[in-house]
Every structure is written in C-alpha cells, then in structure tokens.
C-alpha positions, 0 to 999 in steps of 0.5 A: 500500500503506497503512502498516499493511499495509506493517508487517504485510508486513514482519513476515511477511517477517521469518519467511521466513528458515528459521533466523530462523523456527526461532529464533522457534519455539525461543524461543516453545516455551520456558517462560521467556525464553532467552539468546543462548547458549541459542538458539545451542546449541538450534539449533547455530548460532554465537552471533553468528548467533543474536544477529543473527536474534534482534535482528531478530525483536525489531525486528519485534515478534515477540520481546521483549527483557529484561535480567536477571542469570542468576546472581541476584546483585546489586551490584558484581561481579555482572556485566552483565545478560544479554539475554534473549528471549521471544515477544511477544503481538503478532499478525500477519496470518498469526496467529503464534501460531495463533488460532482465533476462529472456533471460539470464535465458533461455540461462543458462537453455538450457546450463545446459540441454545440459551439463547434456546430455553430452556436455562440459559446454563451448560447451553447452554455445556456443550452447545455446547462438546460439540458443537464438540468432537465436530465437531473430533474427527470431522475428525481420524484416529481414532487422534489423541491429545488432544495431537495435536488440541490442537496442530493447533488452535494450543494448543501443548501442552507436557509439564511433569509434566502438559500446559501449553498454551503458546498461547491460541488466543483471545488477544484475545477472552480478554483482552477477555472473560476470564470468558466466553471462558476458561469456554468454553475450559475446557468445550471442552477438557474435552469434547474429552478426553471425546470422544477418550477421554482420562483427563486432568483439565482445570483452569483455573489463572487467567483470561485469557491469560498470558505462559506461554500458556493458563489451562487445564492438563491433568493425566493421571489414573492409569488 
C-alpha cells in the first residue's frame, strides 16, 4: 500500500466513528467556525468528548483549527483565545464534501459540441446547462423541491433569509477555472429552478469557491 493511499485510508477511517462523523457534519453545516462548547451542546455530548473527536478530525485534515477571542476584546484581561473549528477544503477519496465533476464535465462537453456546430459559446452554455438540468430533474420524484435536488447533488443548501449553498460541488475545477466553471454553475442552477418550477432568483455573489461554500445564492421571489 503506497503512502498516499495509506493517508487517504486513514482519513476515511477517521469518519467511521458515528459521533466523530456527526461532529464533522455539525461543524461543516455551520456558517462560521464553532467552539468546543458549541459542538458539545449541538450534539449533547460532554465537552471533553467533543474536544477529543474534534482534535482528531483536525489531525486528519478534515477540520481546521483557529484561535480567536469570542468576546472581541483585546489586551490584558481579555482572556485566552478560544479554539475554534471549521471544515477544511481538503478532499478525500470518498469526496467529503460531495463533488460532482462529472456533471460539470458533461455540461462543458455538450457546450463545446454545440459551439463547434455553430452556436455562440454563451448560447451553447445556456443550452447545455438546460439540458443537464432537465436530465437531473427527470431522475428525481416529481414532487422534489429545488432544495431537495440541490442537496442530493452535494450543494448543501442552507436557509439564511434566502438559500446559501454551503458546498461547491466543483471545488477544484472552480478554483482552477473560476470564470468558466462558476458561469456554468450559475446557468445550471438557474435552469434547474426553471425546470422544477421554482420562483427563486439565482445570483452569483463572487467567483470561485469560498470558505462559506458556493458563489451562487438563491433568493425566493414573492409569488
């Protein structure tokens, strides 16, 4: 067994423990870094138990630790900084968080074929994204909502006065080719909303994946 595979196997094994896996998911679903106390309260486990598993997840590279004074005070008497945890950008062989490079590749390949056939690249991307959205939607139950489908695709939608997508399923591609991949992503999510009959307005808040996830956001319009 080569060293790289051994490291990946160890990382996956770190999530075999149900409590550790639950802690990882709890931290990953929060909008910001969380403390040991917050994690312990969230899962209703003792603080020392949460500390042990959180630090193990840091050791395996699945979480990243940082130190910050939660009171916002500085200088003498401000107290010791708290150790906080957030999800790392690291990918492992079982893709935690979920990645969908196959979907991005499908849209891009379809768009290139359409462009070679004479369509403008913008029109080709719109058509390819629409075709992919139609295919994805048809594979789920007719009653599935946009949030349901996005969740199954690994976007991790979160209701924050609108829908923030907590994970970029195209992370590595979007990091290397942000303008192209993020444009494809925005087109696909827009098309998916249309196919599923949603009245959500899709906007892109930036370019490339961030610590808070995907650059695309959905704001629900009034009926």
